[in-house]
N, CA and C atoms of all chains as a GROMACS GRO file, in nm:
protein
  642
    1MET      N    1  11.442   8.927  10.039
    1MET     CA    2  11.323   9.009  10.061
    1MET      C    3  11.201   8.942  10.000
    2ARG      N    4  11.093   8.938  10.078
    2ARG     CA    5  10.971   8.872  10.029
    2ARG      C    6  10.902   8.957   9.925
    3THR      N    7  10.857   8.894   9.821
    3THR     CA    8  10.785   8.969   9.719
    3THR      C    9  10.644   8.914   9.697
    4ARG      N   10  10.614   8.803   9.767
    4ARG     CA   11  10.481   8.743   9.752
    4ARG      C   12  10.424   8.712   9.890
    5TYR      N   13  10.296   8.740   9.908
    5TYR     CA   14  10.232   8.722  10.039
    5TYR      C   15  10.103   8.645  10.021
    6GLU      N   16  10.082   8.549  10.111
    6GLU     CA   17   9.959   8.471  10.106
    6GLU      C   18   9.849   8.543  10.184
    7PHE      N   19   9.731   8.547  10.128
    7PHE     CA   20   9.618   8.608  10.199
    7PHE      C   21   9.505   8.507  10.213
    8VAL      N   22   9.417   8.533  10.308
    8VAL     CA   23   9.296   8.451  10.326
    8VAL      C   24   9.178   8.547  10.327
    9LEU      N   25   9.091   8.536  10.229
    9LEU     CA   26   8.977   8.628  10.219
    9LEU      C   27   8.876   8.600  10.330
   10PRO      N   28   8.812   8.705  10.381
   10PRO     CA   29   8.710   8.684  10.486
   10PRO      C   30   8.596   8.593  10.440
   11ARG      N   31   8.548   8.610  10.317
   11ARG     CA   32   8.437   8.526  10.270
   11ARG      C   33   8.480   8.431  10.160
   12GLY      N   34   8.548   8.482  10.061
   12GLY     CA   35   8.594   8.395   9.953
   12GLY      C   36   8.522   8.418   9.824
   13TYR      N   37   8.594   8.394   9.716
   13TYR     CA   38   8.536   8.406   9.582
   13TYR      C   39   8.455   8.281   9.552
   14ILE      N   40   8.333   8.302   9.508
   14ILE     CA   41   8.245   8.188   9.478
   14ILE      C   42   8.215   8.188   9.328
   15ASP      N   43   8.247   8.078   9.261
   15ASP     CA   44   8.224   8.074   9.117
   15ASP      C   45   8.083   8.024   9.085
   16ASP      N   46   8.055   8.008   8.957
   16ASP     CA   47   7.920   7.969   8.913
   16ASP      C   48   7.878   7.833   8.970
   17GLN      N   49   7.978   7.748   8.998
   17GLN     CA   50   7.945   7.615   9.051
   17GLN      C   51   7.935   7.615   9.204
   18GLY      N   52   7.955   7.731   9.265
   18GLY     CA   53   7.947   7.739   9.411
   18GLY      C   54   8.076   7.704   9.481
   19VAL      N   55   8.185   7.693   9.405
   19VAL     CA   56   8.315   7.662   9.466
   19VAL      C   57   8.369   7.787   9.533
   20VAL      N   58   8.410   7.772   9.660
   20VAL     CA   59   8.462   7.887   9.736
   20VAL      C   60   8.614   7.884   9.737
   21ARG      N   61   8.673   7.998   9.710
   21ARG     CA   62   8.820   8.008   9.713
   21ARG      C   63   8.858   8.123   9.804
   22ARG      N   64   8.924   8.092   9.914
   22ARG     CA   65   8.960   8.197  10.012
   22ARG      C   66   9.109   8.229  10.012
   23ARG      N   67   9.193   8.129   9.985
   23ARG     CA   68   9.338   8.151   9.992
   23ARG      C   69   9.392   8.198   9.859
   24GLY      N   70   9.485   8.290   9.866
   24GLY     CA   71   9.547   8.338   9.743
   24GLY      C   72   9.684   8.394   9.770
   25VAL      N   73   9.747   8.439   9.664
   25VAL     CA   74   9.881   8.497   9.674
   25VAL      C   75   9.882   8.630   9.600
   26MET      N   76   9.934   8.733   9.669
   26MET     CA   77   9.951   8.864   9.605
   26MET      C   78  10.100   8.896   9.600
   27ARG      N   79  10.144   8.945   9.484
   27ARG     CA   80  10.284   8.987   9.474
   27ARG      C   81  10.293   9.138   9.493
   28LEU      N   82  10.412   9.187   9.524
   28LEU     CA   83  10.432   9.331   9.539
   28LEU      C   84  10.410   9.399   9.404
   29ALA      N   85  10.360   9.522   9.407
   29ALA     CA   86  10.330   9.595   9.284
   29ALA      C   87  10.454   9.667   9.232
   30THR      N   88  10.454   9.689   9.103
   30THR     CA   89  10.561   9.766   9.038
   30THR      C   90  10.500   9.894   8.982
   31ALA      N   91  10.588   9.982   8.932
   31ALA     CA   92  10.538  10.104   8.867
   31ALA      C   93  10.447  10.066   8.750
   32ARG      N   94  10.486   9.962   8.677
   32ARG     CA   95  10.407   9.920   8.561
   32ARG      C   96  10.264   9.880   8.602
   33ASP      N   97  10.253   9.815   8.719
   33ASP     CA   98  10.119   9.771   8.764
   33ASP      C   99  10.026   9.889   8.787
   34GLU      N  100  10.082  10.004   8.823
   34GLU     CA  101   9.996  10.119   8.848
   34GLU      C  102   9.983  10.208   8.724
   35LEU      N  103  10.078  10.199   8.632
   35LEU     CA  104  10.072  10.286   8.513
   35LEU      C  105   9.993  10.224   8.398
   36GLU      N  106  10.015  10.095   8.373
   36GLU     CA  107   9.951  10.035   8.255
   36GLU      C  108   9.798  10.036   8.261
   37PRO      N  109   9.737  10.010   8.378
   37PRO     CA  110   9.590  10.016   8.380
   37PRO      C  111   9.535  10.153   8.344
   38LEU      N  112   9.615  10.259   8.363
   38LEU     CA  113   9.570  10.394   8.326
   38LEU      C  114   9.555  10.408   8.175
   39ARG      N  115   9.623  10.321   8.101
   39ARG     CA  116   9.614  10.327   7.954
   39ARG      C  117   9.498  10.245   7.901
   40ASP      N  118   9.430  10.173   7.990
   40ASP     CA  119   9.315  10.094   7.947
   40ASP      C  120   9.205  10.190   7.901
   41PRO      N  121   9.151  10.168   7.781
   41PRO     CA  122   9.050  10.261   7.729
   41PRO      C  123   8.924  10.270   7.815
   42THR      N  124   8.900  10.169   7.899
   42THR     CA  125   8.780  10.174   7.983
   42THR      C  126   8.802  10.257   8.110
   43ILE      N  127   8.926  10.299   8.133
   43ILE     CA  128   8.957  10.375   8.255
   43ILE      C  129   8.957  10.524   8.223
   44SER      N  130   8.880  10.600   8.300
   44SER     CA  131   8.865  10.743   8.270
   44SER      C  132   8.976  10.828   8.330
   45GLY      N  133   9.048  10.777   8.428
   45GLY     CA  134   9.156  10.855   8.489
   45GLY      C  135   9.196  10.795   8.622
   46PRO      N  136   9.290  10.862   8.692
   46PRO     CA  137   9.340  10.806   8.817
   46PRO      C  138   9.235  10.790   8.926
   47ASP      N  139   9.122  10.860   8.912
   47ASP     CA  140   9.018  10.849   9.015
   47ASP      C  141   8.910  10.745   8.980
   48ASP      N  142   8.925  10.679   8.866
   48ASP     CA  143   8.825  10.579   8.825
   48ASP      C  144   8.828  10.461   8.924
   49PRO      N  145   8.715  10.428   8.987
   49PRO     CA  146   8.715  10.319   9.085
   49PRO      C  147   8.754  10.184   9.024
   50ARG      N  148   8.734  10.169   8.893
   50ARG     CA  149   8.768  10.042   8.828
   50ARG      C  150   8.920  10.021   8.818
   51LEU      N  151   8.995  10.129   8.837
   51LEU     CA  152   9.141  10.118   8.835
   51LEU      C  153   9.189  10.017   8.940
   52THR      N  154   9.126  10.022   9.055
   52THR     CA  155   9.159   9.930   9.164
   52THR      C  156   9.142   9.784   9.120
   53ILE      N  157   9.034   9.758   9.048
   53ILE     CA  158   9.006   9.621   9.001
   53ILE      C  159   9.118   9.574   8.908
   54LEU      N  160   9.159   9.662   8.816
   54LEU     CA  161   9.261   9.623   8.718
   54LEU      C  162   9.397   9.602   8.787
   55VAL      N  163   9.429   9.689   8.882
   55VAL     CA  164   9.558   9.675   8.953
   55VAL      C  165   9.558   9.545   9.034
   56LEU      N  166   9.449   9.519   9.105
   56LEU     CA  167   9.443   9.397   9.187
   56LEU      C  168   9.450   9.272   9.100
   57ALA      N  169   9.386   9.276   8.982
   57ALA     CA  170   9.388   9.159   8.894
   57ALA      C  171   9.531   9.129   8.847
   58ARG      N  172   9.616   9.233   8.842
   58ARG     CA  173   9.755   9.211   8.801
   58ARG      C  174   9.838   9.150   8.913
   59VAL      N  175   9.815   9.196   9.037
   59VAL     CA  176   9.904   9.154   9.146
   59VAL      C  177   9.855   9.030   9.220
   60VAL      N  178   9.725   8.997   9.208
   60VAL     CA  179   9.678   8.872   9.268
   60VAL      C  180   9.715   8.760   9.172
   61GLU      N  181   9.813   8.682   9.213
   61GLU     CA  182   9.867   8.580   9.122
   61GLU      C  183   9.788   8.449   9.127
   62ARG      N  184   9.728   8.426   9.240
   62ARG     CA  185   9.657   8.298   9.255
   62ARG      C  186   9.540   8.319   9.351
   63LEU      N  187   9.431   8.250   9.323
   63LEU     CA  188   9.314   8.254   9.413
   63LEU      C  189   9.260   8.112   9.417
   64GLY      N  190   9.284   8.044   9.528
   64GLY     CA  191   9.248   7.902   9.536
   64GLY      C  192   9.324   7.827   9.428
   65ASP      N  193   9.250   7.751   9.346
   65ASP     CA  194   9.317   7.676   9.240
   65ASP      C  195   9.320   7.754   9.108
   66LEU      N  196   9.275   7.880   9.112
   66LEU     CA  197   9.281   7.963   8.990
   66LEU      C  198   9.421   8.022   8.976
   67GLU      N  199   9.491   7.988   8.871
   67GLU     CA  200   9.624   8.044   8.852
   67GLU      C  201   9.620   8.167   8.763
   68LEU      N  202   9.505   8.189   8.699
   68LEU     CA  203   9.490   8.311   8.618
   68LEU      C  204   9.374   8.390   8.678
   69VAL      N  205   9.409   8.500   8.743
   69VAL     CA  206   9.306   8.583   8.805
   69VAL      C  207   9.287   8.705   8.716
   70THR      N  208   9.165   8.726   8.671
   70THR     CA  209   9.135   8.836   8.578
   70THR      C  210   9.047   8.939   8.650
   71PRO      N  211   9.027   9.055   8.586
   71PRO     CA  212   8.936   9.154   8.647
   71PRO      C  213   8.796   9.097   8.672
   72ASN      N  214   8.755   8.997   8.595
   72ASN     CA  215   8.622   8.938   8.617
   72ASN      C  216   8.610   8.878   8.757
   73GLU      N  217   8.713   8.801   8.798
   73GLU     CA  218   8.707   8.740   8.931
   73GLU      C  219   8.712   8.848   9.039
   74ILE      N  220   8.798   8.948   9.019
   74ILE     CA  221   8.813   9.053   9.121
   74ILE      C  222   8.681   9.131   9.138
   75GLN      N  223   8.616   9.163   9.026
   75GLN     CA  224   8.494   9.244   9.041
   75GLN      C  225   8.377   9.161   9.091
   76ASP      N  226   8.388   9.028   9.084
   76ASP     CA  227   8.281   8.944   9.138
   76ASP      C  228   8.299   8.912   9.286
   77LEU      N  229   8.404   8.966   9.347
   77LEU     CA  230   8.427   8.939   9.489
   77LEU      C  231   8.320   9.008   9.574
   78PHE      N  232   8.296   8.954   9.692
   78PHE     CA  233   8.212   9.023   9.789
   78PHE      C  234   8.282   9.154   9.826
   79ALA      N  235   8.202   9.254   9.864
   79ALA     CA  236   8.258   9.385   9.900
   79ALA      C  237   8.360   9.371  10.011
   80VAL      N  238   8.332   9.284  10.107
   80VAL     CA  239   8.424   9.269  10.221
   80VAL      C  240   8.558   9.210  10.175
   81ASP      N  241   8.554   9.121  10.077
   81ASP     CA  242   8.677   9.061  10.026
   81ASP      C  243   8.757   9.162   9.942
   82LEU      N  244   8.686   9.242   9.863
   82LEU     CA  245   8.753   9.344   9.783
   82LEU      C  246   8.821   9.446   9.876
   83ALA      N  247   8.749   9.485   9.981
   83ALA     CA  248   8.807   9.579  10.078
   83ALA      C  249   8.930   9.517  10.145
   84TYR      N  250   8.921   9.389  10.175
   84TYR     CA  251   9.034   9.321  10.239
   84TYR      C  252   9.156   9.324  10.147
   85LEU      N  253   9.135   9.293  10.019
   85LEU     CA  254   9.247   9.292   9.924
   85LEU      C  255   9.306   9.432   9.907
   86GLN      N  256   9.220   9.535   9.909
   86GLN     CA  257   9.269   9.672   9.896
   86GLN      C  258   9.358   9.709  10.014
   87ASP      N  259   9.314   9.671  10.134
   87ASP     CA  260   9.396   9.698  10.253
   87ASP      C  261   9.525   9.618  10.249
   88PHE      N  262   9.514   9.493  10.207
   88PHE     CA  263   9.630   9.404  10.199
   88PHE      C  264   9.734   9.465  10.104
   89TYR      N  265   9.687   9.514   9.990
   89TYR     CA  266   9.775   9.578   9.891
   89TYR      C  267   9.847   9.697   9.954
   90GLY      N  268   9.771   9.780  10.026
   90GLY     CA  269   9.830   9.900  10.088
   90GLY      C  270   9.937   9.864  10.189
   91VAL      N  271   9.910   9.763  10.269
   91VAL     CA  272  10.006   9.729  10.375
   91VAL      C  273  10.132   9.665  10.318
   92ILE      N  274  10.117   9.568  10.228
   92ILE     CA  275  10.240   9.500  10.182
   92ILE      C  276  10.325   9.592  10.093
   93ASN      N  277  10.261   9.686  10.023
   93ASN     CA  278  10.339   9.774   9.935
   93ASN      C  279  10.391   9.899  10.005
   94PHE      N  280  10.311   9.954  10.097
   94PHE     CA  281  10.346  10.084  10.152
   94PHE      C  282  10.359  10.084  10.304
   95GLY      N  283  10.337   9.970  10.367
   95GLY     CA  284  10.347   9.963  10.513
   95GLY      C  285  10.489   9.932  10.557
   96SER      N  286  10.513   9.946  10.687
   96SER     CA  287  10.643   9.912  10.744
   96SER      C  288  10.649   9.761  10.766
   97GLU      N  289  10.767   9.712  10.801
   97GLU     CA  290  10.783   9.569  10.833
   97GLU      C  291  10.685   9.530  10.944
   98GLU      N  292  10.671   9.621  11.043
   98GLU     CA  293  10.582   9.592  11.157
   98GLU      C  294  10.437   9.583  11.111
   99ASP      N  295  10.399   9.674  11.020
   99ASP     CA  296  10.261   9.671  10.968
   99ASP      C  297  10.233   9.537  10.899
  100ILE      N  298  10.331   9.491  10.820
  100ILE     CA  299  10.312   9.366  10.746
  100ILE      C  300  10.302   9.248  10.842
  101GLU      N  301  10.394   9.247  10.941
  101GLU     CA  302  10.391   9.138  11.040
  101GLU      C  303  10.258   9.136  11.114
  102ALA      N  304  10.209   9.256  11.151
  102ALA     CA  305  10.083   9.266  11.225
  102ALA      C  306   9.966   9.216  11.140
  103LEU      N  307   9.968   9.251  11.013
  103LEU     CA  308   9.860   9.208  10.923
  103LEU      C  309   9.860   9.056  10.909
  104LEU      N  310   9.978   8.998  10.888
  104LEU     CA  311   9.985   8.853  10.869
  104LEU      C  312   9.948   8.779  10.998
  105ALA      N  313   9.990   8.836  11.112
  105ALA     CA  314   9.957   8.773  11.241
  105ALA      C  315   9.806   8.780  11.265
  106ALA      N  316   9.745   8.896  11.233
  106ALA     CA  317   9.600   8.912  11.253
  106ALA      C  318   9.524   8.815  11.163
  107GLN      N  319   9.576   8.798  11.042
  107GLN     CA  320   9.512   8.707  10.946
  107GLN      C  321   9.517   8.563  10.999
  108GLU      N  322   9.635   8.529  11.054
  108GLU     CA  323   9.652   8.394  11.107
  108GLU      C  324   9.560   8.369  11.226
  109ARG      N  325   9.553   8.471  11.316
  109ARG     CA  326   9.466   8.461  11.434
  109ARG      C  327   9.320   8.446  11.390
  110ALA      N  328   9.278   8.530  11.296
  110ALA     CA  329   9.138   8.528  11.251
  110ALA      C  330   9.105   8.392  11.190
  111GLU      N  331   9.202   8.337  11.119
  111GLU     CA  332   9.178   8.209  11.053
  111GLU      C  333   9.167   8.096  11.154
  112SER      N  334   9.251   8.103  11.259
  112SER     CA  335   9.248   7.995  11.358
  112SER      C  336   9.122   8.002  11.444
  113GLN      N  337   9.060   8.122  11.452
  113GLN     CA  338   8.938   8.136  11.531
  113GLN      C  339   8.814   8.086  11.457
  114THR      N  340   8.818   8.094  11.325
  114THR     CA  341   8.702   8.045  11.250
  114THR      C  342   8.712   7.894  11.238
  115SER      N  343   8.596   7.831  11.233
  115SER     CA  344   8.597   7.684  11.222
  115SER      C  345   8.653   7.646  11.086
  116PRO      N  346   8.722   7.533  11.080
  116PRO     CA  347   8.782   7.492  10.953
  116PRO      C  348   8.674   7.482  10.845
  117ARG      N  349   8.706   7.541  10.733
  117ARG     CA  350   8.607   7.546  10.625
  117ARG      C  351   8.675   7.496  10.498
  118PRO      N  352   8.614   7.399  10.431
  118PRO     CA  353   8.681   7.347  10.313
  118PRO      C  354   8.695   7.452  10.203
  119GLU      N  355   8.797   7.439  10.122
  119GLU     CA  356   8.819   7.534  10.012
  119GLU      C  357   8.709   7.523   9.908
  120THR      N  358   8.654   7.403   9.894
  120THR     CA  359   8.551   7.387   9.792
  120THR      C  360   8.422   7.337   9.857
  121THR      N  361   8.316   7.412   9.836
  121THR     CA  362   8.187   7.371   9.889
  121THR      C  363   8.078   7.425   9.799
  122ALA      N  364   7.973   7.352   9.788
  122ALA     CA  365   7.862   7.397   9.704
  122ALA      C  366   7.748   7.447   9.792
  123SER      N  367   7.774   7.461   9.923
  123SER     CA  368   7.666   7.495  10.014
  123SER      C  369   7.630   7.643  10.012
  124GLU      N  370   7.719   7.728   9.959
  124GLU     CA  371   7.690   7.871   9.955
  124GLU      C  372   7.579   7.899   9.854
  125THR      N  373   7.477   7.967   9.897
  125THR     CA  374   7.367   7.997   9.805
  125THR      C  375   7.364   8.145   9.768
  126THR      N  376   7.435   8.228   9.844
  126THR     CA  377   7.433   8.370   9.817
  126THR      C  378   7.515   8.399   9.692
  127PRO      N  379   7.458   8.469   9.593
  127PRO     CA  380   7.538   8.496   9.474
  127PRO      C  381   7.647   8.597   9.504
  128PRO      N  382   7.766   8.578   9.450
  128PRO     CA  383   7.872   8.674   9.474
  128PRO      C  384   7.845   8.803   9.399
  129THR      N  385   7.859   8.911   9.466
  129THR     CA  386   7.844   9.041   9.400
  129THR      C  387   7.925   9.144   9.474
  130ALA      N  388   7.989   9.231   9.401
  130ALA     CA  389   8.070   9.335   9.465
  130ALA      C  390   7.981   9.436   9.535
  131ALA      N  391   7.849   9.432   9.507
  131ALA     CA  392   7.761   9.530   9.568
  131ALA      C  393   7.685   9.469   9.685
  132ALA      N  394   7.746   9.370   9.750
  132ALA     CA  395   7.678   9.299   9.858
  132ALA      C  396   7.693   9.372   9.991
  133GLY      N  397   7.673   9.502   9.988
  133GLY     CA  398   7.695   9.583  10.107
  133GLY      C  399   7.593   9.559  10.217
  134SER      N  400   7.476   9.506  10.184
  134SER     CA  401   7.373   9.491  10.285
  134SER      C  402   7.393   9.366  10.369
  135GLU      N  403   7.479   9.276  10.326
  135GLU     CA  404   7.499   9.154  10.403
  135GLU      C  405   7.594   9.180  10.518
  136SER      N  406   7.575   9.106  10.625
  136SER     CA  407   7.668   9.125  10.736
  136SER      C  408   7.783   9.025  10.721
  137PRO      N  409   7.903   9.074  10.700
  137PRO     CA  410   8.016   8.985  10.679
  137PRO      C  411   8.058   8.917  10.808
  138PRO      N  412   8.114   8.798  10.800
  138PRO     CA  413   8.157   8.728  10.921
  138PRO      C  414   8.271   8.800  10.992
  139ARG      N  415   8.358   8.862  10.917
  139ARG     CA  416   8.472   8.932  10.978
  139ARG      C  417   8.498   9.059  10.899
  140PRO      N  418   8.500   9.173  10.963
  140PRO     CA  419   8.531   9.296  10.888
  140PRO      C  420   8.678   9.301  10.854
  141PRO      N  421   8.714   9.367  10.746
  141PRO     CA  422   8.856   9.378  10.712
  141PRO      C  423   8.926   9.475  10.805
  142ALA      N  424   9.052   9.453  10.828
  142ALA     CA  425   9.129   9.546  10.910
  142ALA      C  426   9.132   9.681  10.838
  143GLY      N  427   9.092   9.785  10.906
  143GLY     CA  428   9.101   9.918  10.845
  143GLY      C  429   8.976   9.961  10.773
  144GLY      N  430   8.878   9.873  10.759
  144GLY     CA  431   8.750   9.913  10.701
  144GLY      C  432   8.751   9.920  10.550
  145ARG      N  433   8.638   9.963  10.498
  145ARG     CA  434   8.617   9.966  10.352
  145ARG      C  435   8.697  10.079  10.290
  146ARG      N  436   8.760  10.048  10.180
  146ARG     CA  437   8.829  10.151  10.104
  146ARG      C  438   8.749  10.179   9.978
  147ALA      N  439   8.674  10.286   9.979
  147ALA     CA  440   8.585  10.312   9.868
  147ALA      C  441   8.656  10.384   9.754
  148ALA      N  442   8.759  10.459   9.788
  148ALA     CA  443   8.822  10.541   9.686
  148ALA      C  444   8.972  10.515   9.680
  149ILE      N  445   9.032  10.564   9.575
  149ILE     CA  446   9.176  10.549   9.560
  149ILE      C  447   9.244  10.662   9.636
  150GLU      N  448   9.340  10.626   9.720
  150GLU     CA  449   9.413  10.728   9.794
  150GLU      C  450   9.556  10.729   9.745
  151GLU      N  451   9.617  10.845   9.752
  151GLU     CA  452   9.758  10.850   9.717
  151GLU      C  453   9.841  10.827   9.842
  152VAL      N  454   9.954  10.761   9.824
  152VAL     CA  455  10.045  10.738   9.934
  152VAL      C  456  10.109  10.873   9.969
  153PRO      N  457  10.105  10.913  10.097
  153PRO     CA  458  10.168  11.041  10.131
  153PRO      C  459  10.317  11.036  10.103
  154GLN      N  460  10.366  11.138  10.040
  154GLN     CA  461  10.510  11.146  10.009
  154GLN      C  462  10.578  11.232  10.113
  155ASN      N  463  10.692  11.184  10.162
  155ASN     CA  464  10.760  11.263  10.264
  155ASN      C  465  10.886  11.329  10.208
  156GLY      N  466  10.864  11.415  10.112
  156GLY     CA  467  10.970  11.503  10.065
  156GLY      C  468  11.084  11.437   9.992
  157ARG      N  469  11.052  11.322   9.926
  157ARG     CA  470  11.160  11.262   9.848
  157ARG      C  471  11.183  11.342   9.722
  158MET      N  472   9.177  10.265   9.760
  158MET     CA  473   9.301  10.186   9.776
  158MET      C  474   9.420  10.280   9.768
  159LYS      N  475   9.517  10.254   9.851
  159LYS     CA  476   9.639  10.335   9.844
  159LYS      C  477   9.706  10.311   9.710
  160HIS      N  478   9.762  10.416   9.656
  160HIS     CA  479   9.809  10.409   9.519
  160HIS      C  480   9.921  10.512   9.507
  161TYR      N  481  10.026  10.478   9.439
  161TYR     CA  482  10.142  10.566   9.430
  161TYR      C  483  10.106  10.687   9.345
  162PRO      N  484  10.138  10.809   9.389
  162PRO     CA  485  10.105  10.927   9.306
  162PRO      C  486  10.176  10.915   9.170
  163ILE      N  487  10.098  10.926   9.064
  163ILE     CA  488  10.151  10.897   8.930
  163ILE      C  489  10.265  10.992   8.892
  164ASP      N  490  10.251  11.123   8.925
  164ASP     CA  491  10.358  11.216   8.887
  164ASP      C  492  10.486  11.187   8.964
  165VAL      N  493  10.474  11.148   9.090
  165VAL     CA  494  10.593  11.115   9.171
  165VAL      C  495  10.657  10.988   9.116
  166LEU      N  496  10.572  10.894   9.078
  166LEU     CA  497  10.622  10.768   9.023
  166LEU      C  498  10.707  10.796   8.897
  167TRP      N  499  10.654  10.882   8.809
  167TRP     CA  500  10.729  10.915   8.688
  167TRP      C  501  10.858  10.991   8.722
  168GLN      N  502  10.851  11.082   8.819
  168GLN     CA  503  10.972  11.156   8.859
  168GLN      C  504  11.082  11.059   8.903
  169GLU      N  505  11.042  10.958   8.981
  169GLU     CA  506  11.141  10.862   9.029
  169GLU      C  507  11.200  10.780   8.914
  170VAL      N  508  11.113  10.740   8.822
  170VAL     CA  509  11.161  10.662   8.706
  170VAL      C  510  11.256  10.747   8.621
  171ILE      N  511  11.219  10.874   8.599
  171ILE     CA  512  11.303  10.963   8.517
  171ILE      C  513  11.439  10.988   8.587
  172TYR      N  514  11.435  11.008   8.717
  172TYR     CA  515  11.557  11.032   8.795
  172TYR      C  516  11.654  10.913   8.780
  173LEU      N  517  11.598  10.792   8.793
  173LEU     CA  518  11.683  10.672   8.782
  173LEU      C  519  11.730  10.652   8.638
  174ALA      N  520  11.644  10.682   8.540
  174ALA     CA  521  11.684  10.667   8.400
  174ALA      C  522  11.800  10.764   8.369
  175TYR      N  523  11.791  10.884   8.423
  175TYR     CA  524  11.892  10.988   8.399
  175TYR      C  525  12.027  10.946   8.458
  176HIS      N  526  12.023  10.890   8.577
  176HIS     CA  527  12.148  10.859   8.646
  176HIS      C  528  12.201  10.718   8.618
  177LEU      N  529  12.112  10.622   8.599
  177LEU     CA  530  12.157  10.483   8.586
  177LEU      C  531  12.162  10.435   8.440
  178HIS      N  532  12.089  10.503   8.354
  178HIS     CA  533  12.083  10.465   8.211
  178HIS      C  534  12.027  10.325   8.191
  179TRP      N  535  11.935  10.287   8.278
  179TRP     CA  536  11.871  10.156   8.260
  179TRP      C  537  11.757  10.169   8.158
  180ASP      N  538  11.716  10.055   8.103
  180ASP     CA  539  11.600  10.054   8.013
  180ASP      C  540  11.474  10.091   8.090
  181LEU      N  541  11.382  10.154   8.021
  181LEU     CA  542  11.255  10.192   8.084
  181LEU      C  543  11.183  10.067   8.137
  182ASP      N  544  11.188   9.958   8.060
  182ASP     CA  545  11.120   9.836   8.104
  182ASP      C  546  11.173   9.788   8.239
  183ASP      N  547  11.305   9.792   8.256
  183ASP     CA  548  11.364   9.747   8.383
  183ASP      C  549  11.320   9.837   8.498
  184LEU      N  550  11.315   9.967   8.473
  184LEU     CA  551  11.276  10.061   8.579
  184LEU      C  552  11.129  10.044   8.616
  185LEU      N  553  11.045  10.021   8.515
  185LEU     CA  554  10.902  10.005   8.543
  185LEU      C  555  10.873   9.876   8.619
  186ASP      N  556  10.961   9.778   8.604
  186ASP     CA  557  10.938   9.650   8.671
  186ASP      C  558  10.996   9.644   8.812
  187LEU      N  559  11.056   9.753   8.859
  187LEU     CA  560  11.103   9.756   8.998
  187LEU      C  561  10.982   9.767   9.091
  188GLU      N  562  10.985   9.693   9.200
  188GLU     CA  563  10.878   9.709   9.298
  188GLU      C  564  10.896   9.844   9.368
  189HIS      N  565  10.787   9.896   9.424
  189HIS     CA  566  10.790  10.032   9.480
  189HIS      C  567  10.906  10.053   9.579
  190GLN      N  568  10.920   9.958   9.672
  190GLN     CA  569  11.023   9.978   9.775
  190GLN      C  570  11.164   9.973   9.716
  191ASP      N  571  11.185   9.887   9.617
  191ASP     CA  572  11.317   9.879   9.554
  191ASP      C  573  11.348  10.008   9.478
  192ARG      N  574  11.247  10.060   9.408
  192ARG     CA  575  11.267  10.183   9.331
  192ARG      C  576  11.302  10.299   9.426
  193VAL      N  577  11.228  10.309   9.537
  193VAL     CA  578  11.254  10.416   9.634
  193VAL      C  579  11.394  10.401   9.693
  194ARG      N  580  11.434  10.279   9.722
  194ARG     CA  581  11.567  10.256   9.778
  194ARG      C  582  11.676  10.298   9.679
  195LEU      N  583  11.654  10.269   9.551
  195LEU     CA  584  11.751  10.310   9.449
  195LEU      C  585  11.758  10.463   9.437
  196VAL      N  586  11.640  10.527   9.440
  196VAL     CA  587  11.638  10.674   9.433
  196VAL      C  588  11.717  10.731   9.550
  197GLN      N  589  11.695  10.678   9.669
  197GLN     CA  590  11.766  10.729   9.787
  197GLN      C  591  11.916  10.703   9.775
  198GLY      N  592  11.952  10.586   9.722
  198GLY     CA  593  12.094  10.553   9.706
  198GLY      C  594  12.163  10.645   9.607
  199VAL      N  595  12.098  10.670   9.494
  199VAL     CA  596  12.156  10.758   9.392
  199VAL      C  597  12.165  10.901   9.447
  200ALA      N  598  12.060  10.944   9.519
  200ALA     CA  599  12.061  11.079   9.577
  200ALA      C  600  12.176  11.093   9.676
  201ALA      N  601  12.202  10.989   9.755
  201ALA     CA  602  12.312  10.995   9.853
  201ALA      C  603  12.447  11.003   9.782
  202LEU      N  604  12.461  10.927   9.673
  202LEU     CA  605  12.587  10.932   9.596
  202LEU      C  606  12.607  11.071   9.536
  203ASN      N  607  12.498  11.128   9.484
  203ASN     CA  608  12.506  11.263   9.427
  203ASN      C  609  12.545  11.364   9.532
  204ALA      N  610  12.484  11.353   9.650
  204ALA     CA  611  12.513  11.449   9.757
  204ALA      C  612  12.661  11.439   9.796
  205ARG      N  613  12.712  11.315   9.802
  205ARG     CA  614  12.853  11.296   9.839
  205ARG      C  615  12.944  11.356   9.732
  206ALA      N  616  12.909  11.334   9.606
  206ALA     CA  617  12.990  11.387   9.496
  206ALA      C  618  12.993  11.540   9.499
  207TRP      N  619  12.876  11.601   9.524
  207TRP     CA  620  12.871  11.747   9.530
  207TRP      C  621  12.952  11.800   9.650
  208GLU      N  622  12.948  11.727   9.759
  208GLU     CA  623  13.024  11.768   9.878
  208GLU      C  624  13.174  11.768   9.846
  209GLU      N  625  13.219  11.666   9.773
  209GLU     CA  626  13.361  11.658   9.737
  209GLU      C  627  13.399  11.774   9.643
  210VAL      N  628  13.308  11.806   9.551
  210VAL     CA  629  13.333  11.918   9.459
  210VAL      C  630  13.347  12.047   9.538
  211ARG      N  631  13.259  12.066   9.635
  211ARG     CA  632  13.263  12.189   9.716
  211ARG      C  633  13.392  12.198   9.795
  212GLN      N  634  13.439  12.084   9.845
  212GLN     CA  635  13.563  12.086   9.925
  212GLN      C  636  13.684  12.116   9.838
  213LEU      N  637  13.681  12.075   9.712
  213LEU     CA  638  13.794  12.098   9.622
  213LEU      C  639  13.799  12.245   9.577
  214SER      N  640  13.683  12.311   9.570
  214SER     CA  641  13.681  12.448   9.517
  214SER      C  642  13.712  12.551   9.626
   0.00000   0.00000   0.00000
């Protein structure tokens, strides 16, 4: 059974030097990944939007050549990339096999349609910010923006 | 972002701890789908055991 999935961000994380990182790896979440961030003193409760940042920082194992992904990198992502990771998390953890296959196939198709773009470039001048809602992203994430934390519907277990 | 309901998550961990006697650390490190599969497996074993008890009485 697969426990790690490769993703390709629509825009990519851009660091202070202008290096763009689009490819990464997310592992499946555990109970600990969702419980421990709730104990963080900066988190006010299950509805705190920052909870998402802390959970994603735990399960995103790699982003480009970064092997240590912290909440700093996650919160500096473009809004479109953060939304993409939120959807990706939902599908690989709570989706069916078909949902996962469809997501990976769509990602592959989207990537093959865009012109090849190097992983590292200094040509980006737009500063990365999670509040970059006014910019028009090159590709919207499947399923749209996830602004809030939703609970997975339980079917009478 | 989709997120596992915290009370349900704890119920599942407690259910498995009660029946399997595993360490809390091991239960917390189960991925969501594995934990749910274990809960369903234990529930099925319990249902079968109760059915046998009913047939004997």
